[in-house]
C-alpha positions in Angstrom: 38.0 192.3 15.8 40.0 191.4 12.7 41.9 194.4 11.3 42.9 195.4 7.7 45.6 197.6 6.7 45.3 198.9 3.0 48.1 200.8 1.2 46.0 202.2 -2.1 45.6 205.2 -4.0 42.5 206.9 -5.3 43.5 207.0 -9.1 44.5 203.2 -9.0 41.7 201.4 -10.8 42.8 198.1 -9.4 42.2 199.6 -5.6 38.8 200.0 -6.5 38.4 196.7 -7.8 40.3 195.3 -4.7 37.8 197.3 -2.2 34.8 195.6 -3.8 36.3 192.5 -3.9 37.3 192.3 -0.3 33.6 193.4 0.6 32.6 190.5 -1.0 35.0 188.1 0.5 33.6 189.3 4.1 30.0 189.4 3.1 30.8 185.5 2.2 31.9 184.9 5.5 29.8 187.3 7.5 32.7 188.9 9.2 33.0 192.3 10.2 36.7 194.0 10.1 38.2 197.3 11.2 39.5 198.5 7.7 42.2 201.0 7.9 43.5 202.7 4.5 47.1 204.0 4.2 48.5 206.5 1.9 50.5 205.6 -1.7 51.0 207.8 -4.3 51.1 206.3 -7.6 52.6 209.6 -9.3 53.8 212.0 -6.3 55.0 214.4 -9.2 51.6 214.9 -11.0 50.0 218.2 -11.2 46.7 219.0 -9.2 45.0 218.5 -12.7 46.1 216.8 -15.4 44.9 218.0 -18.7 43.8 215.7 -22.0 41.9 212.6 -22.1 42.9 209.3 -20.2 43.9 207.2 -22.9 45.9 210.0 -24.5 47.9 210.2 -21.6 48.3 206.3 -21.1 49.3 206.2 -24.7 52.2 209.1 -24.1 53.3 207.6 -21.0 53.9 204.4 -22.0 54.7 204.5 -25.5 51.7 203.1 -26.8 49.3 203.6 -29.5 46.0 205.4 -28.9 44.3 202.0 -29.8 46.3 200.1 -27.4 45.8 202.5 -24.7 41.8 202.7 -25.4 41.9 198.5 -25.4 43.5 198.7 -22.1 40.8 200.7 -20.6 38.0 198.9 -22.3 39.6 195.8 -20.6 39.6 197.6 -17.2 36.2 198.8 -17.2 34.9 195.4 -18.2 36.8 193.7 -14.9 35.3 196.7 -13.2 31.7 195.9 -14.4 32.0 192.3 -13.2 32.7 193.8 -9.6 29.5 195.7 -10.0 31.4 198.9 -10.7 30.9 201.4 -13.6 34.3 203.2 -14.8 33.8 206.0 -17.3 37.5 206.7 -18.2 36.1 209.2 -20.9 35.4 211.6 -17.8 38.1 210.5 -15.7 41.0 213.0 -14.7 43.8 212.1 -13.0 45.7 214.3 -10.9 47.9 214.9 -7.5 46.5 212.8 -4.8 48.5 214.2 -1.9 45.7 216.2 -0.5 43.2 213.5 -1.0 45.2 211.5 1.4 45.5 214.0 3.8 41.9 214.3 3.7 41.4 210.4 4.2 43.5 211.1 7.5 40.8 213.4 8.5 38.1 210.7 7.6 39.7 208.3 10.2 40.0 210.9 12.7 36.1 211.4 12.4 35.0 207.7 11.9 34.9 208.4 8.0 37.4 206.9 6.4 36.0 203.8 4.7 33.1 205.8 3.7 35.4 208.8 2.2 37.8 206.2 0.2 34.5 205.0 -1.5 33.4 208.5 -2.5 36.9 209.2 -3.8 37.1 206.1 -5.7 33.6 206.8 -7.3 34.5 210.5 -7.9 37.6 209.7 -9.7 36.3 206.5 -12.1 32.6 207.2 -12.3 31.8 210.8 -11.9 35.1 212.3 -13.8 35.9 214.7 -10.5 39.1 216.5 -10.5 40.5 214.6 -7.4 43.4 217.1 -6.8 40.8 220.0 -6.7 40.8 221.2 -3.0 37.1 222.8 -3.8 35.9 219.2 -5.0 37.6 217.3 -2.2 36.0 219.4 0.3 32.6 219.0 -1.2 33.0 215.1 -1.4 33.8 215.1 2.2 30.9 216.8 3.1 28.8 214.4 1.0 30.1 211.3 3.3 29.2 213.5 6.6 32.1 215.3 7.2 32.2 219.2 7.9 32.8 221.1 4.6 34.7 223.8 6.5 36.4 221.3 8.5 37.8 219.7 5.4 38.4 223.2 3.4 40.5 224.0 6.8 42.6 220.7 6.6 43.4 221.3 2.8 44.2 224.8 2.8 47.1 223.9 5.6 49.5 221.2 6.0 47.7 219.0 8.3 48.0 215.2 7.8 51.0 215.6 5.6 53.2 213.8 8.3 50.9 211.2 8.2 50.8 210.8 4.5 54.8 210.6 4.5 54.8 208.3 7.5 52.3 205.7 5.4 54.7 205.9 2.8 57.6 205.2 4.7 56.1 202.6 5.9 55.1 201.0 3.0 58.9 201.4 1.8 60.0 199.5 4.7 57.6 196.7 4.0 58.7 196.6 0.8 55.4 197.9 -0.9 56.3 198.7 -4.3 52.6 198.5 -6.1 49.0 198.9 -4.7 46.6 197.4 -3.8 48.6 195.8 -0.9 46.5 194.1 2.2 47.7 193.4 5.5 45.5 190.9 7.2 45.5 191.5 10.8 48.8 192.5 11.0 50.0 188.7 10.3 49.0 187.7 6.5 49.9 190.0 3.5 48.7 190.2 -0.1 49.4 192.4 -3.1 47.2 192.7 -5.8 43.1 192.6 -6.4 42.9 189.0 -5.7 39.3 187.2 -6.3 36.9 187.3 -3.4 37.4 183.5 -2.8 41.2 183.9 -2.4 40.8 187.0 0.0 38.2 184.7 1.9 40.9 182.1 2.5 43.1 184.6 3.9 40.7 185.8 6.1 40.2 182.5 7.5 43.7 181.9 8.0 44.4 185.2 9.8 41.3 184.5 12.2 42.8 180.9 13.0 46.1 182.2 13.5 48.4 180.5 11.2 51.9 181.4 10.4 52.4 184.4 8.2 53.0 184.2 4.7 53.4 186.5 1.8 51.0 185.6 -1.4 52.1 186.1 -5.2 51.3 189.5 -6.7 48.9 190.3 -9.4 46.9 193.2 -10.7 49.1 195.6 -8.9 49.4 199.5 -9.8 52.9 200.6 -9.6 54.1 203.9 -10.0 55.3 204.1 -13.9 53.2 200.7 -14.8 50.4 200.4 -16.8 47.3 201.4 -14.8 
């Protein structure tokens, strides 16, 4: 089966858009794939729960006016809507995602990783859930069929911390500086939330076992970048 490895962060709006575009590409081709999500923290130093509104945080972090930050979020919301996603930055709460990544590794072990990735994206950008809060994470895991007590035990321990660090070290070795970052069949790599037609072409190339190539970067969330 075609494998697709994806480095992402659950607080990366382009990663959510990229996920939906990938699903459209696979649907267009009628192609099934094994999707494997890998950890990438856009802001490892973030507190568990970031206070203040999203636009204000963007304005302060990037030295922009509040109006400019709000315009950025409006554009992102429109992009998401075109992919069938409902973003509500008025409710969104940023925060540290290390625990969320650990939980995603638990999801992988239990065969629920892709479902949990989707739920955490929606929790962040639509529902306004505190993505760095362990109680919220355990509850969200239960919503996709993971035993809540098992999830809570993971979060209260250091389980899968090494797996998160290994993903991040691998990202560094691969030269990944922003997400989403896709690797198709361990042959072709593409960075950014590419359109479904572009992703479909890469999938077809991968299946045809053509030579590896690295496509241009677009629409990537980078640490310290406008995201």
